[in-house]
C-alpha positions as CSV (number, residue, x, y, z in Angstrom):
1,M,-1.0,40.6,1.0
2,A,-4.1,39.3,2.6
3,T,-6.8,37.8,0.3
4,T,-9.9,40.0,-0.2
5,L,-13.0,39.6,-2.3
6,T,-13.7,41.9,-5.2
7,N,-17.1,43.5,-5.6
8,E,-17.9,41.1,-8.4
9,E,-17.0,38.1,-6.1
10,I,-19.2,39.6,-3.3
11,Q,-22.1,39.6,-5.7
12,R,-21.3,36.2,-7.1
13,Y,-21.0,34.5,-3.7
14,S,-23.7,36.6,-1.9
15,R,-25.7,33.5,-1.0
16,H,-22.7,32.1,0.7
17,L,-21.8,35.3,2.4
18,I,-25.1,35.6,4.2
19,L,-24.6,32.2,5.7
20,P,-23.1,32.8,9.2
21,E,-21.2,29.5,8.8
22,V,-19.5,30.8,5.7
23,G,-19.5,34.6,5.6
24,V,-16.7,36.7,4.1
25,D,-13.9,34.8,6.1
26,G,-15.2,31.5,4.9
27,Q,-15.4,32.6,1.3
28,I,-11.8,33.8,1.5
29,K,-10.8,30.4,2.8
30,L,-12.5,28.9,-0.3
31,K,-10.7,31.4,-2.5
32,D,-7.3,30.5,-1.0
33,A,-7.9,26.7,-1.1
34,K,-6.2,24.4,-3.5
35,V,-8.0,21.1,-4.4
36,L,-6.8,18.4,-6.8
37,L,-9.5,16.4,-8.7
38,V,-8.3,13.0,-10.0
39,G,-10.4,12.4,-13.0
40,T,-12.9,14.5,-14.9
41,G,-15.4,11.8,-15.7
42,G,-18.6,10.7,-13.9
43,L,-17.6,11.7,-10.4
44,G,-15.1,14.5,-11.5
45,A,-17.8,16.2,-13.5
46,P,-20.1,17.3,-10.6
47,L,-17.1,17.8,-8.4
48,A,-15.5,20.2,-10.8
49,L,-18.6,22.1,-11.7
50,Y,-19.8,22.7,-8.1
51,L,-16.3,23.4,-6.6
52,A,-15.8,25.9,-9.4
53,A,-19.2,27.5,-8.7
54,A,-18.5,27.5,-4.9
55,G,-15.4,29.6,-5.5
56,V,-12.5,27.2,-4.7
57,G,-9.7,29.4,-5.9
58,T,-7.2,26.8,-7.4
59,I,-8.4,23.5,-8.8
60,G,-6.0,20.9,-10.3
61,L,-7.3,18.4,-12.8
62,V,-5.7,15.1,-13.5
63,D,-6.9,13.4,-16.7
64,F,-5.5,12.1,-20.0
65,D,-8.6,10.7,-21.6
66,V,-10.7,12.1,-24.5
67,V,-14.5,12.6,-24.5
68,D,-16.5,9.7,-26.0
69,A,-20.2,9.8,-26.9
70,S,-20.8,7.1,-24.3
71,N,-19.5,9.5,-21.6
72,L,-22.3,12.0,-22.1
73,Q,-24.9,10.0,-20.3
74,R,-23.3,10.9,-17.0
75,Q,-20.2,13.1,-17.5
76,V,-22.2,16.4,-17.6
77,I,-19.2,18.7,-17.7
78,H,-18.7,17.6,-21.3
79,G,-21.0,18.2,-24.3
80,T,-21.6,16.7,-27.7
81,K,-19.4,19.3,-29.3
82,D,-16.5,18.0,-27.1
83,I,-16.5,14.4,-28.5
84,G,-12.9,13.5,-29.4
85,R,-11.5,16.4,-27.3
86,P,-9.3,16.0,-24.3
87,K,-11.5,15.8,-21.2
88,I,-9.2,18.1,-19.3
89,D,-9.7,20.9,-21.8
90,S,-13.4,20.4,-22.0
91,A,-13.8,20.4,-18.2
92,A,-11.6,23.5,-17.8
93,E,-13.7,25.4,-20.3
94,S,-16.9,24.5,-18.6
95,M,-15.5,25.4,-15.2
96,L,-14.2,28.8,-16.4
97,D,-17.6,29.5,-18.0
98,I,-19.2,29.1,-14.6
99,N,-16.5,31.0,-12.7
100,P,-13.8,32.9,-14.6
101,N,-12.1,33.8,-11.3
102,L,-10.6,30.3,-11.0
103,K,-7.1,29.2,-11.4
104,I,-7.1,25.8,-13.1
105,I,-3.9,23.7,-13.3
106,K,-4.0,20.9,-15.8
107,H,-2.1,17.7,-15.3
108,E,-2.7,15.8,-18.6
109,V,-0.9,12.7,-17.5
110,P,-1.8,9.4,-15.8
111,L,-1.3,9.6,-12.1
112,T,1.6,7.2,-11.3
113,S,3.9,6.3,-8.5
114,E,6.6,8.5,-10.2
115,N,4.6,11.7,-10.4
116,A,1.9,11.4,-7.7
117,K,3.9,13.0,-4.8
118,E,5.0,16.0,-6.9
119,I,1.5,16.6,-8.0
120,V,-0.4,16.1,-4.8
121,E,2.0,18.1,-2.7
122,Q,0.8,21.3,-4.5
123,Y,-2.7,21.0,-3.0
124,D,-4.5,21.0,0.3
125,M,-6.6,17.9,-0.4
126,V,-7.5,15.4,-3.1
127,A,-10.9,14.4,-4.4
128,D,-10.8,10.9,-5.9
129,G,-12.9,10.5,-8.9
130,T,-11.1,7.4,-10.3
131,D,-12.8,4.2,-11.6
132,N,-10.1,1.6,-11.1
133,F,-8.4,-0.1,-8.1
134,P,-4.7,0.6,-8.8
135,T,-5.3,4.4,-8.9
136,R,-7.6,4.3,-5.8
137,Y,-4.8,2.6,-3.8
138,L,-2.2,5.1,-5.3
139,V,-4.4,8.1,-4.4
140,N,-4.8,6.7,-0.9
141,D,-1.2,6.0,-0.3
142,V,0.1,9.3,-1.6
143,C,-2.5,11.2,0.5
144,V,-1.3,9.2,3.6
145,L,2.4,9.9,2.9
146,T,1.9,13.6,2.1
147,G,-0.7,14.3,4.9
148,K,-3.5,15.3,2.5
149,P,-7.1,14.3,3.1
150,N,-8.6,12.0,0.5
151,I,-12.3,12.7,-0.3
152,Y,-13.3,9.4,-1.7
153,G,-16.2,8.3,-3.9
154,S,-17.0,5.3,-6.1
155,I,-20.0,4.2,-8.2
156,F,-21.3,1.0,-9.9
157,R,-24.6,0.3,-11.5
158,F,-27.1,1.7,-9.0
159,E,-25.0,2.0,-5.9
160,G,-22.3,4.4,-4.7
161,Q,-20.2,5.1,-1.6
162,A,-18.3,8.0,-0.2
163,S,-16.0,8.8,2.7
164,V,-13.1,11.0,3.9
165,F,-9.8,9.1,4.2
166,A,-6.3,9.8,5.3
167,T,-6.9,12.5,7.8
168,D,-4.7,12.8,10.9
169,D,-6.7,10.5,13.1
170,G,-9.0,8.8,10.7
171,P,-8.9,5.6,8.7
172,C,-7.7,5.3,5.1
173,Y,-8.9,3.4,2.1
174,R,-6.7,0.4,3.0
175,C,-8.3,0.2,6.4
176,L,-11.6,-0.5,4.5
177,Y,-10.1,-2.6,1.7
178,P,-6.7,-4.0,2.8
179,E,-6.4,-6.1,-0.3
180,P,-7.8,-5.4,-3.8
181,P,-10.3,-7.9,-5.3
182,P,-8.9,-10.5,-7.7
183,P,-8.5,-9.1,-11.3
184,G,-11.7,-9.4,-13.3
185,L,-13.9,-10.2,-10.3
186,V,-15.4,-6.7,-10.2
187,P,-16.5,-5.5,-13.7
188,S,-15.9,-1.9,-14.7
189,C,-18.7,0.5,-15.4
190,A,-18.1,-0.1,-19.1
191,E,-18.9,-3.7,-18.6
192,G,-21.5,-3.6,-15.8
193,G,-23.1,-0.2,-16.6
194,V,-23.9,2.7,-14.3
195,L,-27.1,4.8,-13.8
196,G,-26.2,8.2,-15.3
197,I,-27.6,10.1,-12.4
198,L,-25.7,8.1,-9.8
199,P,-22.3,9.9,-10.1
200,G,-24.1,13.2,-9.8
201,V,-25.3,12.2,-6.3
202,I,-22.0,10.8,-5.1
203,G,-19.9,13.5,-6.7
204,L,-22.0,16.2,-5.0
205,I,-21.5,14.5,-1.7
206,Q,-17.8,14.6,-2.3
207,A,-18.0,18.3,-3.2
208,T,-19.9,19.0,0.0
209,E,-17.2,17.3,2.0
210,V,-14.5,19.3,0.3
211,V,-16.2,22.6,1.0
212,K,-16.9,21.6,4.7
213,M,-13.3,20.7,5.2
214,I,-12.1,23.9,3.7
215,L,-14.5,25.9,5.9
216,G,-13.9,23.8,9.0
217,I,-17.6,23.4,9.6
218,G,-20.0,20.5,10.2
219,Q,-19.2,16.8,10.6
220,T,-17.4,15.1,7.8
221,L,-17.5,11.5,6.6
222,Q,-14.2,10.8,8.4
223,G,-14.7,7.5,10.1
224,R,-17.9,6.8,8.3
225,L,-18.6,5.1,5.0
226,M,-21.8,6.3,3.4
227,L,-23.6,3.8,1.1
228,Y,-26.2,4.9,-1.4
229,D,-28.8,2.6,-3.1
230,A,-30.4,4.6,-5.9
231,L,-32.9,1.9,-6.8
232,N,-34.5,1.8,-3.3
233,M,-33.5,5.4,-2.5
234,K,-31.7,4.4,0.7
235,F,-28.7,5.8,2.5
236,R,-26.8,3.7,5.0
237,E,-23.8,4.4,7.1
238,L,-21.0,2.1,8.3
239,K,-18.6,3.1,11.1
240,L,-14.9,2.9,10.2
241,R,-11.9,2.8,12.5
242,R,-8.3,3.1,11.7
243,N,-6.7,-0.4,11.4
244,P,-3.6,-0.4,13.6
245,D,-2.1,-3.0,11.2
246,C,-3.0,-1.0,8.1
247,P,-0.1,-1.1,5.6
248,S,-0.5,2.7,5.0
249,G,-0.6,3.6,8.7
250,K,2.1,5.6,10.5
251,C,3.8,2.5,11.8
252,S,3.8,0.9,8.3
253,V,6.8,-0.7,6.7
254,V,5.5,0.8,3.5
255,K,7.5,4.0,3.3
256,D,6.9,4.9,-0.4
257,L,4.7,4.3,-3.3
258,I,4.7,0.9,-5.0
259,D,3.7,-0.6,-8.3
260,Y,-0.1,-0.5,-8.0
261,K,-0.9,-2.5,-11.1
262,Q,1.2,-5.3,-9.8
263,F,-0.3,-4.9,-6.3
264,C,-3.8,-5.3,-7.9
265,G,-2.6,-8.3,-10.0
266,I,-2.7,-6.3,-13.3
267,P,0.5,-6.7,-15.3
268,D,1.7,-3.6,-17.3
269,T,1.5,-5.7,-20.5
270,P,-1.4,-8.1,-20.0
271,P,-0.5,-11.6,-21.3
272,A,-2.5,-13.0,-24.1
273,P,-5.3,-15.3,-22.8
274,V,-4.4,-19.0,-22.8
275,A,-7.0,-19.5,-25.6
276,S,-5.8,-16.7,-27.8
277,T,-4.1,-19.0,-30.3
278,G,-6.2,-18.9,-33.4
279,D,-8.1,-15.8,-32.6
280,L,-10.1,-14.5,-35.5
281,E,-10.5,-11.0,-36.9
282,V,-14.0,-9.8,-37.3
283,T,-13.5,-9.7,-41.1
284,E,-12.6,-13.4,-41.0
285,V,-15.8,-14.2,-39.1
286,K,-17.8,-12.2,-41.6
287,A,-16.2,-14.2,-44.5
288,M,-17.1,-17.4,-42.7
289,I,-20.7,-16.3,-42.5
290,D,-20.8,-15.2,-46.1
291,S,-19.3,-18.4,-47.4
292,G,-21.8,-20.5,-45.5
293,E,-19.1,-22.2,-43.4
294,D,-20.5,-24.6,-40.8
295,F,-19.8,-23.0,-37.4
296,I,-21.5,-21.7,-34.3
297,L,-21.1,-18.1,-33.3
298,V,-21.7,-17.8,-29.6
299,D,-22.5,-14.4,-28.1
300,V,-21.5,-14.5,-24.4
301,R,-22.9,-11.1,-23.5
302,E,-26.0,-10.4,-21.4
303,P,-29.5,-10.5,-22.9
304,H,-29.9,-6.7,-22.4
305,E,-26.7,-6.2,-24.4
306,Y,-28.0,-8.5,-27.1
307,Q,-31.1,-6.2,-27.4
308,I,-28.8,-3.2,-28.0
309,A,-26.8,-4.7,-30.8
310,S,-26.3,-8.2,-32.2
311,I,-24.6,-10.1,-35.1
312,P,-26.7,-12.2,-37.5
313,K,-26.3,-15.9,-36.9
314,A,-25.1,-15.4,-33.3
315,T,-26.5,-17.7,-30.5
316,L,-26.8,-16.0,-27.1
317,I,-25.4,-17.9,-24.2
318,P,-24.3,-15.4,-21.5
319,L,-20.9,-16.2,-20.0
320,G,-22.4,-16.8,-16.5
321,Q,-24.7,-19.4,-18.0
322,L,-22.2,-21.1,-20.2
323,P,-21.0,-23.8,-17.7
324,M,-24.7,-25.0,-17.2
325,R,-25.4,-24.9,-21.0
326,L,-22.5,-26.8,-22.4
327,S,-24.9,-29.6,-23.5
328,E,-26.2,-27.2,-26.1
329,L,-22.8,-27.2,-27.9
330,S,-21.4,-30.3,-29.5
331,K,-17.7,-30.9,-28.8
332,D,-17.3,-31.6,-32.5
333,S,-18.6,-28.2,-33.5
334,N,-16.5,-25.4,-34.9
335,I,-17.2,-22.6,-32.3
336,V,-16.4,-18.9,-32.4
337,C,-17.2,-16.8,-29.3
338,H,-17.7,-13.1,-29.2
339,C,-18.7,-10.4,-26.6
340,K,-18.5,-6.6,-26.5
341,S,-14.8,-6.1,-26.8
342,G,-13.2,-9.6,-26.7
343,M,-12.4,-10.0,-23.0
344,R,-15.4,-12.1,-21.8
345,S,-15.3,-14.2,-25.0
346,A,-11.6,-15.0,-24.3
347,K,-12.7,-16.3,-20.9
348,A,-15.5,-18.3,-22.6
349,V,-12.9,-19.8,-25.0
350,D,-10.7,-20.8,-22.0
351,L,-13.7,-22.4,-20.3
352,L,-14.7,-24.3,-23.3
353,K,-11.2,-25.6,-24.0
354,Q,-10.9,-26.7,-20.4
355,S,-14.2,-28.6,-20.9
356,G,-12.8,-30.5,-23.8
357,Y,-13.9,-28.4,-26.7
358,L,-11.0,-28.3,-29.2
359,R,-12.4,-26.3,-32.1
360,V,-13.1,-23.0,-30.4
361,R,-11.8,-19.5,-31.1
362,N,-12.3,-16.0,-30.0
363,M,-13.5,-13.1,-32.2
364,K,-11.0,-10.3,-31.4
365,G,-12.5,-6.9,-30.6
366,G,-16.0,-8.2,-30.2
367,I,-19.1,-6.4,-31.5
368,L,-17.3,-3.0,-31.2
369,A,-14.8,-4.1,-33.8
370,W,-17.6,-5.6,-35.9
371,S,-19.2,-2.2,-35.9
372,D,-15.9,-0.5,-36.9
373,K,-14.8,-2.9,-39.6
374,V,-17.8,-4.9,-40.9
375,D,-21.1,-3.2,-40.3
376,P,-21.3,0.4,-39.1
377,S,-25.1,0.1,-38.8
378,V,-24.5,-2.0,-35.7
379,P,-24.7,0.5,-32.8
380,K,-21.8,0.8,-30.4
381,Y,-22.5,1.1,-26.7
């Protein structure tokens, strides 16, 4: 039976229907469309809300995270009442509140090489709202192998980018980034921060591309990479071409999905840092402070993080400045390093040991663990 619009839908989508480029036929195309959203976080939030409002009939959601208070600065599909709740449930509830005509399919699992094809094959296209390189490469490759367009977006601090990959005659993500950056070179948004409004801009550009592709109107971002600088309110555009030697191209020797964590240099079980021997629990550091033990607590976070939350007795030496400020630390000193979660401080301990400091240890869990286990008055961020 041919798809039709109900009277309620005609009223709901009336501003679409009076656009000659959309009309009744276009709105029916939207109603018949099936779009998969990978992630319901910063980018996934505006994508999900506006595709729901636009009347995309079937929307799949892939997410297995829960809502945290730190998400609410940018992930506008979730609310304070949703803290601790699965994001996929919170997102679906908000979407259905906007448009109860939707069919929402929940995939509350991590997207992996084992399940990606089965999930993606159910949809017409994929909108990538992920925030890590292994999943971006996985989304790209599964879209290439299944012939599904990949509507791409990414954000960091004050900058974002968007494009349309994996179409029949256009480039893919690997044509732009053949190799992932070395592990740890590019900090995550949790480490580097992100302007809360930024994912709204990029996510809405992705949503616009999805709708245009369903309707078959306008010029998409295929073959173009759009770059957005929020601080200076500038948009730039780079031309992209398919790389004939691209490992995901039609002539590729890569015929199936691979281990993307390994490809990005991220082991499934990260090895303990070289300097992890002798790591201290936050409660042990607190006992050292209380007992008056002679040691130096070095905070290797950035100054703006130190302003948010700090531990008494800590000396601020940001990790990036540490090699130039070694003279401030005696090699005979008993040194404990800490950061936000313990990762940067582990690197600091490695650096110090390689520089000849023998009495240096890492405070496990960083200031987040300190807030959890020692002093709840210290804010978490």
